[in-house]
ROTOR-402559 format. One record per residue (C-alpha): x, y, z; residue number from 1. Coordinates in steps of 0.05 Angstrom, whole numbers. Example, Ala and Ser with C-alpha at 12.3 -4.5 7.8 and 13.67 -1.06 7.14 Angstrom:
! ROTOR-402559
ATOM        x        y        z     i
ATOM      246      -90      156     1
ATOM      273      -21      143     2
This chain:
! ROTOR-402559
ATOM        x        y        z     i
ATOM    -1513     1583     3529     1
ATOM    -1531     1659     3545     2
ATOM    -1576     1662     3487     3
ATOM    -1642     1625     3489     4
ATOM    -1713     1638     3467     5
ATOM    -1772     1638     3511     6
ATOM    -1847     1647     3500     7
ATOM    -1825     1706     3459     8
ATOM    -1764     1710     3439     9
ATOM    -1695     1724     3477    10
ATOM    -1686     1789     3530    11
ATOM    -1626     1801     3568    12
ATOM    -1591     1862     3603    13
ATOM    -1556     1910     3555    14
ATOM    -1483     1907     3559    15
ATOM    -1482     1845     3608    16
ATOM    -1517     1792     3567    17
ATOM    -1550     1834     3511    18
ATOM    -1484     1854     3468    19
ATOM    -1470     1858     3392    20
ATOM    -1441     1791     3400    21
ATOM    -1496     1751     3431    22
ATOM    -1553     1794     3379    23
ATOM    -1512     1762     3328    24
ATOM    -1510     1695     3348    25
ATOM    -1594     1700     3354    26
ATOM    -1599     1736     3288    27
ATOM    -1563     1671     3255    28
ATOM    -1606     1629     3287    29
ATOM    -1661     1669     3252    30
ATOM    -1625     1668     3191    31
ATOM    -1608     1597     3190    32
ATOM    -1681     1582     3206    33
ATOM    -1704     1633     3146    34
ATOM    -1660     1593     3092    35
ATOM    -1682     1525     3117    36
ATOM    -1750     1534     3123    37
ATOM    -1776     1598     3087    38
ATOM    -1768     1642     3018    39
ATOM    -1703     1673     3036    40
ATOM    -1713     1717     2978    41
ATOM    -1768     1744     3009    42
ATOM    -1731     1787     3058    43
ATOM    -1743     1800     3129    44
ATOM    -1766     1862     3165    45
ATOM    -1733     1889     3225    46
ATOM    -1769     1939     3277    47
ATOM    -1738     1965     3328    48
ATOM    -1772     2005     3392    49
ATOM    -1744     2067     3437    50
ATOM    -1697     2031     3483    51
ATOM    -1626     2054     3486    52
ATOM    -1592     2019     3428    53
ATOM    -1656     1996     3396    54
ATOM    -1627     2022     3324    55
ATOM    -1567     1992     3324    56
ATOM    -1579     1923     3342    57
ATOM    -1627     1926     3286    58
ATOM    -1569     1948     3249    59
ATOM    -1534     1887     3275    60
ATOM    -1589     1837     3252    61
ATOM    -1591     1869     3187    62
ATOM    -1517     1861     3172    63
ATOM    -1513     1783     3195    64
ATOM    -1579     1775     3144    65
ATOM    -1551     1814     3094    66
ATOM    -1484     1769     3105    67
ATOM    -1520     1709     3090    68
ATOM    -1553     1735     3028    69
ATOM    -1618     1748     3051    70
ATOM    -1648     1821     3039    71
ATOM    -1659     1866     3101    72
ATOM    -1705     1919     3106    73
ATOM    -1707     1961     3166    74
ATOM    -1761     2012     3197    75
ATOM    -1745     2088     3193    76
ATOM    -1773     2099     3256    77
ATOM    -1779     2065     3320    78
ATOM    -1835     2018     3305    79
ATOM    -1893     1981     3348    80
ATOM    -1889     1909     3349    81
ATOM    -1960     1898     3315    82
ATOM    -1944     1947     3265    83
ATOM    -1880     1903     3251    84
ATOM    -1918     1848     3238    85
ATOM    -1966     1872     3199    86
ATOM    -1911     1899     3149    87
ATOM    -1885     1824     3153    88
ATOM    -1948     1804     3121    89
ATOM    -1965     1854     3071    90
ATOM    -1905     1847     3042    91
ATOM    -1908     1772     3047    92
ATOM    -1835     1770     3071    93
ATOM    -1798     1714     3096    94
ATOM    -1811     1736     3172    95
ATOM    -1796     1792     3219    96
ATOM    -1746     1810     3278    97
ATOM    -1766     1861     3333    98
ATOM    -1717     1893     3372    99
ATOM    -1749     1904     3440   100
ATOM    -1761     1881     3508   101
ATOM    -1824     1902     3517   102
ATOM    -1847     1911     3581   103
ATOM    -1774     1895     3623   104
ATOM    -1743     1951     3658   105
ATOM    -1697     2000     3616   106
ATOM    -1632     1960     3629   107
ATOM    -1661     1904     3581   108
ATOM    -1673     1900     3513   109
ATOM    -1686     1833     3475   110
ATOM    -1703     1804     3402   111
ATOM    -1769     1782     3383   112
ATOM    -1781     1735     3320   113
ATOM    -1851     1746     3275   114
ATOM    -1876     1690     3224   115
ATOM    -1896     1702     3157   116
ATOM    -1968     1705     3170   117
ATOM    -1951     1767     3210   118
ATOM    -1950     1741     3289   119
ATOM    -1910     1711     3337   120
ATOM    -1874     1647     3318   121
ATOM    -1914     1581     3340   122
ATOM    -1882     1529     3382   123
ATOM    -1854     1491     3325   124
ATOM    -1811     1548     3298   125
ATOM    -1788     1566     3358   126
ATOM    -1760     1506     3376   127
ATOM    -1726     1504     3303   128
ATOM    -1693     1579     3311   129
ATOM    -1671     1556     3377   130
ATOM    -1639     1491     3349   131
ATOM    -1596     1530     3301   132
ATOM    -1567     1578     3357   133
ATOM    -1494     1568     3362   134
ATOM    -1483     1539     3287   135
ATOM    -1447     1564     3232   136
ATOM    -1480     1614     3190   137
ATOM    -1446     1612     3119   138
ATOM    -1431     1678     3080   139
ATOM    -1466     1686     3019   140
ATOM    -1434     1698     2948   141
ATOM    -1480     1757     2943   142
ATOM    -1493     1802     3004   143
ATOM    -1569     1813     3007   144
ATOM    -1591     1888     3001   145
ATOM    -1601     1923     3067   146
ATOM    -1652     1987     3058   147
ATOM    -1702     2026     3104   148
ATOM    -1776     2029     3097   149
ATOM    -1844     2064     3128   150
ATOM    -1876     2010     3169   151
ATOM    -1932     2059     3199   152
ATOM    -1975     2087     3146   153
ATOM    -2005     2025     3121   154
ATOM    -2014     1992     3189   155
ATOM    -2052     2062     3214   156
ATOM    -2091     2052     3161   157
ATOM    -2115     1984     3179   158
ATOM    -2131     2012     3246   159
ATOM    -2175     2073     3228   160
ATOM    -2212     2016     3188   161
ATOM    -2223     1968     3239   162
ATOM    -2250     2013     3291   163
ATOM    -2313     2056     3278   164
ATOM    -2292     2116     3290   165
ATOM    -2344     2160     3278   166
ATOM    -2386     2125     3331   167
ATOM    -2330     2145     3376   168
ATOM    -2328     2213     3357   169
ATOM    -2410     2223     3368   170
ATOM    -2403     2191     3436   171
ATOM    -2373     2251     3464   172
ATOM    -2319     2211     3506   173
ATOM    -2262     2233     3519   174
ATOM    -2193     2198     3534   175
ATOM    -2128     2188     3564   176
ATOM    -2066     2151     3518   177
ATOM    -2008     2130     3557   178
ATOM    -1959     2099     3514   179
ATOM    -1903     2096     3571   180
ATOM    -1854     2124     3534   181
ATOM    -1855     2066     3488   182
ATOM    -1858     2052     3403   183
ATOM    -1931     2068     3406   184
ATOM    -1918     2145     3421   185
ATOM    -1969     2185     3368   186
ATOM    -2010     2130     3336   187
ATOM    -2062     2128     3378   188
ATOM    -2065     2203     3386   189
ATOM    -2055     2217     3316   190
ATOM    -2116     2181     3306   191
ATOM    -2159     2213     3353   192
ATOM    -2139     2282     3331   193
ATOM    -2147     2260     3255   194
ATOM    -2212     2248     3273   195
ATOM    -2240     2298     3322   196
ATOM    -2237     2257     3391   197
ATOM    -2220     2294     3454   198
ATOM    -2157     2258     3486   199
ATOM    -2098     2271     3524   200
ATOM    -2036     2239     3514   201
ATOM    -1979     2223     3572   202
ATOM    -1908     2201     3569   203
ATOM    -1917     2200     3488   204
ATOM    -1836     2229     3492   205
ATOM    -1775     2189     3474   206
ATOM    -1743     2175     3542   207
ATOM    -1702     2102     3545   208
ATOM    -1694     2112     3618   209
ATOM    -1770     2096     3624   210
ATOM    -1767     2145     3690   211
ATOM    -1798     2118     3754   212
ATOM    -1822     2063     3720   213
ATOM    -1825     1999     3674   214
ATOM    -1863     2009     3613   215
ATOM    -1914     1948     3634   216
ATOM    -1982     1978     3645   217
ATOM    -2000     1949     3711   218
ATOM    -1991     1973     3775   219
ATOM    -1939     2013     3804   220
ATOM    -1922     2032     3734   221
ATOM    -1995     2067     3725   222
ATOM    -2003     2097     3782   223
ATOM    -1989     2164     3747   224
ATOM    -2045     2155     3696   225
ATOM    -2094     2136     3752   226
ATOM    -2091     2207     3774   227
ATOM    -2093     2238     3703   228
ATOM    -2153     2195     3682   229
ATOM    -2188     2236     3738   230
ATOM    -2156     2301     3739   231
ATOM    -2159     2312     3659   232
ATOM    -2234     2287     3674   233
ATOM    -2233     2236     3614   234
ATOM    -2278     2175     3612   235
ATOM    -2226     2124     3607   236
ATOM    -2145     2111     3606   237
ATOM    -2119     2077     3545   238
ATOM    -2047     2045     3562   239
ATOM    -2004     2013     3512   240
ATOM    -1933     1978     3540   241
ATOM    -1859     1989     3515   242
ATOM    -1872     1963     3439   243
ATOM    -1948     1969     3446   244
ATOM    -1971     1896     3432   245
ATOM    -1999     1896     3507   246
ATOM    -2058     1941     3536   247
ATOM    -2080     1962     3598   248
ATOM    -2133     2005     3616   249
ATOM    -2160     2055     3674   250
ATOM    -2229     2081     3686   251
ATOM    -2274     2135     3692   252
ATOM    -2258     2138     3770   253
ATOM    -2184     2128     3768   254
ATOM    -2198     2050     3780   255
ATOM    -2145     1998     3742   256
ATOM    -2185     1956     3689   257
ATOM    -2136     1889     3689   258
ATOM    -2125     1854     3622   259
ATOM    -2175     1788     3650   260
ATOM    -2239     1852     3647   261
ATOM    -2203     1878     3583   262
ATOM    -2206     1815     3554   263
ATOM    -2265     1799     3573   264
ATOM    -2306     1865     3554   265
ATOM    -2278     1854     3479   266
ATOM    -2305     1781     3478   267
ATOM    -2370     1800     3501   268
ATOM    -2369     1859     3449   269
ATOM    -2354     1821     3392   270
ATOM    -2402     1761     3408   271
ATOM    -2469     1799     3434   272
ATOM    -2458     1857     3386   273
ATOM    -2411     1846     3327   274
ATOM    -2430     1772     3330   275
ATOM    -2379     1740     3293   276
ATOM    -2365     1672     3285   277
ATOM    -2305     1640     3315   278
ATOM    -2277     1602     3381   279
ATOM    -2248     1632     3440   280
ATOM    -2179     1616     3474   281
ATOM    -2149     1641     3532   282
ATOM    -2082     1623     3568   283
ATOM    -2077     1584     3628   284
ATOM    -2066     1644     3678   285
ATOM    -2119     1681     3652   286
ATOM    -2193     1689     3678   287
ATOM    -2243     1637     3672   288
ATOM    -2299     1687     3663   289
ATOM    -2273     1676     3594   290
ATOM    -2305     1607     3597   291
ATOM    -2374     1630     3620   292
ATOM    -2376     1687     3567   293
ATOM    -2361     1631     3513   294
ATOM    -2409     1588     3542   295
ATOM    -2465     1634     3538   296
ATOM    -2451     1644     3466   297
ATOM    -2447     1571     3443   298
ATOM    -2363     1584     3426   299
ATOM    -2319     1532     3446   300
ATOM    -2265     1560     3488   301
ATOM    -2195     1536     3482   302
ATOM    -2145     1539     3542   303
ATOM    -2070     1541     3528   304
ATOM    -1996     1551     3554   305
ATOM    -1977     1619     3570   306
ATOM    -1950     1657     3511   307
ATOM    -1981     1683     3457   308
ATOM    -1949     1635     3411   309
ATOM    -1996     1589     3433   310
ATOM    -2050     1629     3414   311
ATOM    -2023     1646     3340   312
ATOM    -2022     1564     3336   313
ATOM    -2098     1554     3357   314
ATOM    -2107     1610     3306   315
ATOM    -2074     1585     3243   316
ATOM    -2102     1513     3263   317
ATOM    -2167     1531     3275   318
ATOM    -2225     1580     3276   319
ATOM    -2209     1626     3329   320
ATOM    -2248     1698     3342   321
ATOM    -2207     1720     3395   322
ATOM    -2145     1700     3441   323
ATOM    -2114     1724     3498   324
ATOM    -2064     1729     3554   325
ATOM    -2056     1746     3632   326
ATOM    -2009     1804     3614   327
ATOM    -2053     1842     3563   328
ATOM    -2038     1810     3496   329
ATOM    -2105     1808     3462   330
ATOM    -2106     1783     3383   331
ATOM    -2164     1788     3340   332
ATOM    -2156     1734     3290   333
ATOM    -2193     1790     3225   334
ATOM    -2135     1835     3239   335
ATOM    -2074     1800     3260   336
ATOM    -2054     1732     3289   337
ATOM    -2013     1780     3341   338
ATOM    -2033     1816     3400   339
ATOM    -2040     1885     3388   340
ATOM    -2045     1946     3448   341
ATOM    -2067     1997     3397   342
ATOM    -2116     1958     3363   343
ATOM    -2149     1944     3423   344
ATOM    -2147     2005     3451   345
ATOM    -2187     2036     3401   346
ATOM    -2234     1976     3410   347
ATOM    -2248     1994     3473   348
ATOM    -2261     2060     3452   349
ATOM    -2308     2023     3402   350
ATOM    -2342     1983     3455   351
ATOM    -2357     2045     3501   352
ATOM    -2393     2083     3446   353
ATOM    -2432     2035     3426   354
ATOM    -2458     2007     3488   355
ATOM    -2459     2080     3510   356
ATOM    -2423     2060     3579   357
ATOM    -2360     2084     3612   358
ATOM    -2309     2032     3618   359
ATOM    -2328     2027     3689   360
ATOM    -2402     2009     3669   361
ATOM    -2378     1963     3621   362
ATOM    -2335     1924     3683   363
ATOM    -2394     1929     3725   364
ATOM    -2447     1898     3678   365
ATOM    -2399     1841     3667   366
ATOM    -2386     1823     3739   367
ATOM    -2460     1832     3751   368
ATOM    -2478     1777     3692   369
ATOM    -2419     1735     3701   370
ATOM    -2405     1735     3778   371
ATOM    -2353     1777     3808   372
ATOM    -2280     1762     3789   373
ATOM    -2220     1789     3819   374
ATOM    -2144     1782     3811   375
ATOM    -2082     1790     3826   376
ATOM    -2010     1771     3815   377
ATOM    -1938     1775     3853   378
ATOM    -1872     1769     3807   379
ATOM    -1820     1740     3859   380
ATOM    -1753     1751     3840   381
ATOM    -1713     1700     3870   382
ATOM    -1652     1650     3860   383
ATOM    -1661     1594     3815   384
ATOM    -1653     1543     3869   385
ATOM    -1716     1569     3917   386
ATOM    -1747     1577     3843   387
ATOM    -1739     1513     3826   388
ATOM    -1753     1485     3896   389
ATOM    -1817     1524     3912   390
ATOM    -1847     1482     3845   391
ATOM    -1821     1417     3869   392
ATOM    -1851     1425     3933   393
ATOM    -1915     1448     3902   394
ATOM    -1916     1396     3851   395
ATOM    -1902     1344     3906   396
ATOM    -1975     1343     3938   397
ATOM    -2018     1409     3972   398
ATOM    -2068     1396     4011   399
ATOM    -2096     1463     4023   400
ATOM    -2075     1546     4019   401
ATOM    -2087     1598     4064   402
ATOM    -2128     1550     4090   403
ATOM    -2170     1533     4044   404
ATOM    -2177     1459     4010   405
ATOM    -2150     1437     3946   406
ATOM    -2204     1415     3906   407
ATOM    -2156     1387     3846   408
ATOM    -2094     1408     3808   409
ATOM    -2075     1415     3735   410
ATOM    -2001     1427     3705   411
ATOM    -2020     1449     3643   412
ATOM    -1957     1504     3646   413
ATOM    -1936     1513     3720   414
ATOM    -1976     1481     3780   415
ATOM    -2058     1508     3794   416
ATOM    -2099     1488     3851   417
ATOM    -2167     1505     3848   418
ATOM    -2196     1519     3917   419
ATOM    -2261     1510     3959   420
ATOM    -2274     1579     3983   421
ATOM    -2336     1591     4029   422
ATOM    -2326     1664     4023   423
ATOM    -2359     1650     3945   424
ATOM    -2407     1603     3970   425
ATOM    -2457     1655     3981   426
ATOM    -2443     1699     3916   427
ATOM    -2484     1694     3856   428
ATOM    -2445     1672     3799   429
ATOM    -2387     1666     3841   430
ATOM    -2317     1655     3803   431
ATOM    -2281     1590     3816   432
ATOM    -2220     1608     3863   433
ATOM    -2150     1581     3841   434
ATOM    -2077     1594     3850   435
ATOM    -2018     1587     3799   436
ATOM    -1948     1581     3813   437
ATOM    -1909     1591     3746   438
ATOM    -1829     1594     3752   439
ATOM    -1803     1633     3686   440
ATOM    -1751     1590     3641   441
ATOM    -1703     1650     3624   442
ATOM    -1697     1691     3684   443
ATOM    -1699     1685     3757   444
ATOM    -1769     1695     3768   445
ATOM    -1829     1661     3797   446
ATOM    -1897     1686     3785   447
ATOM    -1963     1675     3825   448
ATOM    -2028     1685     3806   449
ATOM    -2097     1679     3832   450
ATOM    -2173     1694     3820   451
ATOM    -2229     1687     3865   452
ATOM    -2295     1722     3880   453
ATOM    -2270     1781     3918   454
ATOM    -2204     1826     3934   455
ATOM    -2191     1810     3994   456
ATOM    -2196     1727     3979   457
ATOM    -2140     1735     3924   458
ATOM    -2092     1783     3976   459
ATOM    -2099     1730     4032   460
ATOM    -2083     1670     3983   461
ATOM    -2029     1709     3946   462
ATOM    -1994     1720     4016   463
ATOM    -1998     1652     4039   464
ATOM    -1969     1628     3979   465
ATOM    -1909     1679     3977   466
ATOM    -1898     1651     4048   467
ATOM    -1896     1587     4016   468
ATOM    -1849     1599     3959   469
ATOM    -1795     1640     4012   470
ATOM    -1799     1593     4077   471
ATOM    -1812     1531     4054   472
ATOM    -1870     1524     4097   473
ATOM    -1939     1492     4087   474
ATOM    -1988     1541     4049   475
């Protein structure tokens, strides 16, 4: 079956497998789930992003839901994913559907499901929805009503109430806002403009071709952001992806601040300055600096699989303060059990204001206290046979990687090797060196992740892993 729900819904290439017919299949599975497990009379909210055809695909979803007797409310303009999640919870809706392919190239689109609590469907919900794929959907005697509504206003009010805009203004810092042509466009710029906070916005217009980039806040797609932060004399660059649920950042010198450092900065601030209660979560592929920060403040660290649905599962079952993942998705439970790149952009500015430090200085302070943690990732677009072969060989037993002895391995999500790295032995609080291979369940893609105590070590290890995958040789 073409339609398959992965860690956060289903994605496909427009006009190839992402077609009206297949969107109807996905929508029918969601409708059957809502009829079986939720209060269908509460209706479903539907959001859509700036991609080609997103509004039309949202209409197709609405038609399917309405045909099954479920009221459907469509956003009246392009919508950030967290704004949809916020509206689902605010309206106490039966669920939400977001038409987006997030950070994927322009040729892609997708369907995300958001549960009634205002966040990604937890694993049990996604399994249930997938079980309805291909099943018949009964036509209701009375069709559900289809309407449009504003999903922005109340969401923006919530953002401005959460962050201390007066402190940000008083800091005098100037910010570059890059929305990567995505549906977060105008949100932070509007908030900063209203509050009198200096800013420059780039890539804030609608352009479904995402010229020259994928709307993912990592290199090489933010190379222009790096230049603009410096040329426009900004103190930080705040970046959101195509549907604004993920965050990226650039410091005042144009250096990329990766998602690992962003979540570490936010976690440290919440525990040290805000002193809010709760545990901390991180995905299997996310920095172990989080473990050290949680330990300092006596908080439990929950490690989980890759995908924000696992963070949601933990947030709903435990007292979780903050949770995050390597891809830039960070959620704070006081706001939503949902990743929110726009909120986290505001909070990074808030941290800078409270601490009186630029973004680069905040990162340097963390590295000094908790040890240098450097990270890298490569995405290998390879055929299915090679992908499966690489994971099989890795799990069969590897004793060394790039000449470094394997101390142990873990298989929570993919295969992770912990390595003995002599280069880290002389460094204070040196990061534990690890390498992770993880195959995508929905694409011909293998991701390779690494963390160590230096940029050089990360580069060597990733190169050795790439050779292992492509050539079948020892790592």
